[in-house]
Each structure stands twice: as C-alpha cells, then as structure tokens.
C-alpha positions as CSV (number, residue, x, y, z in Angstrom):
1,M,-6.4,-29.5,54.6
2,P,-5.3,-31.9,57.3
3,K,-6.2,-31.5,61.0
4,I,-3.5,-31.4,63.6
5,A,-2.7,-34.8,65.1
6,T,-3.5,-35.7,68.7
7,W,-0.8,-36.7,71.2
8,S,-1.5,-40.4,70.8
9,E,-1.0,-40.1,67.0
10,F,2.5,-38.5,67.3
11,P,5.4,-40.9,66.4
12,P,7.3,-41.8,69.6
13,G,10.4,-39.8,68.5
14,I,8.3,-36.6,68.1
15,R,6.7,-37.1,71.4
16,Q,10.0,-37.5,73.2
17,H,11.5,-34.5,71.4
18,L,8.6,-32.3,72.4
19,I,8.9,-33.4,76.0
20,D,12.6,-32.6,76.0
21,R,12.0,-29.1,74.5
22,M,9.2,-28.5,77.0
23,R,11.6,-29.1,79.8
24,D,14.6,-27.3,78.2
25,R,12.5,-24.2,77.6
26,A,10.5,-24.4,80.9
27,I,7.1,-24.2,79.3
28,G,4.6,-24.1,82.1
29,I,1.5,-26.2,82.7
30,G,-0.8,-23.2,81.9
31,D,0.9,-22.8,78.5
32,L,0.7,-26.5,77.8
33,N,-3.0,-26.4,78.7
34,A,-3.6,-23.6,76.1
35,L,-1.9,-25.8,73.5
36,R,-4.0,-28.9,74.6
37,L,-7.2,-26.9,74.3
38,W,-6.3,-25.7,70.9
39,I,-5.4,-29.2,69.7
40,D,-8.6,-30.6,71.1
41,S,-10.5,-28.2,68.9
42,T,-9.1,-30.2,65.9
43,P,-8.0,-27.2,63.8
44,E,-7.2,-27.6,60.1
45,V,-3.5,-26.9,59.4
46,P,-1.4,-26.3,56.3
47,L,0.5,-29.2,54.7
48,G,3.9,-27.5,54.9
49,D,5.8,-25.6,57.7
50,W,3.7,-23.5,60.0
51,V,3.8,-21.9,63.4
52,K,1.2,-21.1,66.1
53,D,2.2,-18.4,68.6
54,F,0.8,-18.9,72.1
55,G,2.4,-15.7,73.5
56,S,5.0,-17.2,75.9
57,F,6.0,-20.0,73.4
58,K,5.5,-21.1,69.8
59,V,4.8,-24.5,68.4
60,C,6.5,-25.2,65.1
61,C,4.9,-27.8,62.9
62,Q,5.0,-29.5,59.6
63,G,1.7,-30.7,58.3
64,Q,-0.3,-32.4,61.1
65,F,2.7,-32.9,63.4
66,P,4.3,-30.4,65.9
67,K,8.1,-30.6,65.5
68,T,9.4,-28.3,68.3
69,F,8.7,-25.6,70.8
70,L,10.4,-22.1,70.6
71,L,10.4,-19.4,73.2
72,R,9.0,-15.9,72.6
73,G,11.5,-14.0,70.5
74,Q,13.0,-17.1,68.8
75,V,12.5,-17.0,65.1
76,A,10.3,-19.6,63.5
77,K,9.9,-20.6,59.9
78,G,6.7,-21.3,58.1
79,A,3.3,-19.7,57.8
80,S,1.8,-18.2,61.0
81,L,-1.6,-19.4,62.1
C-alpha cells in the first residue's frame, strides 16, 4: 500500500486546488494542523478513492494524493479511513 504524499510531493495543480478549497470552505488553522499531524505520521492509504474525516472537514483522496476538501455533511466517495 502506498503512503500519503507530503505537501512538497503534490503536483502544483493539486496544491493550488487544495489552497482554493481551504479558503472557500473556511477550514481553520487548527483543522489544518490536525491534517498536517496525520500526514506527518506517514499513514498507508488505499490505491483508489478514499476519504478521511476530521470532524469539521473531510479530505478526499485518490491513492497517495489528496484531491479536495469537503465540509461536514457533504457526501464523499471512496473508502473511509
């Protein structure tokens, strides 16, 4: 199983999309810190679509790369971690 990529490994387009979604959805610094700590733990992740719920937001991913942020209550596709 792959491990989630770190911020520096994200393609530029993914990084910009995540920054835009973070702003659009007003995801706070505390929430982003929880995401950072989780990514720093280098978890193994599935190859396909998956989602990690952090309570106030979800990160939707495909393989090792996050693809977007959703707010609580928004429906995500993929396996839940």
